[in-house]
C-alpha positions, 0 to 999 in steps of 0.5 A: 472514507479517509484521505490518505498518502499511499508511498510506493517503494522499489519494484511498486514505484516502478510499476505504478510510476508514482512515488506517492498519491492521495486516495480514500479509503477506510481500511488498508483492504481499500489500498489493495483495491485501488492498486488492483484495479489502478494498475497492471497485472504486475502490480496487483501480482507484486502486491501480494507479497508486499509488506504494508505499513501504517504510520510505520506499523506494520499492519502485521501488528495491527489488524491486517487488511481491516486495519482502519484508515483515518485521515493523514494516515501514511500506508507504505508499501514494499516489496520484499527486498533480497541480495547479498 
């Protein structure tokens, strides 16, 4: 397990009531589990649509939810953005 920082943006910041927090997790899957257990169902539902980055690289280009984390990593949780 690694001690990491999770940063929330936009809607996720409002739903969690936090800008960032320190947690322990072995993989990105653990961050998702933490959000689902720690916050209400609206945050868990929004998380399904979020883009997740580890140290500024999308997990889509890594190992997805299985991306391993190490001490000091920063996980960024971005909800989808829209507008025009």
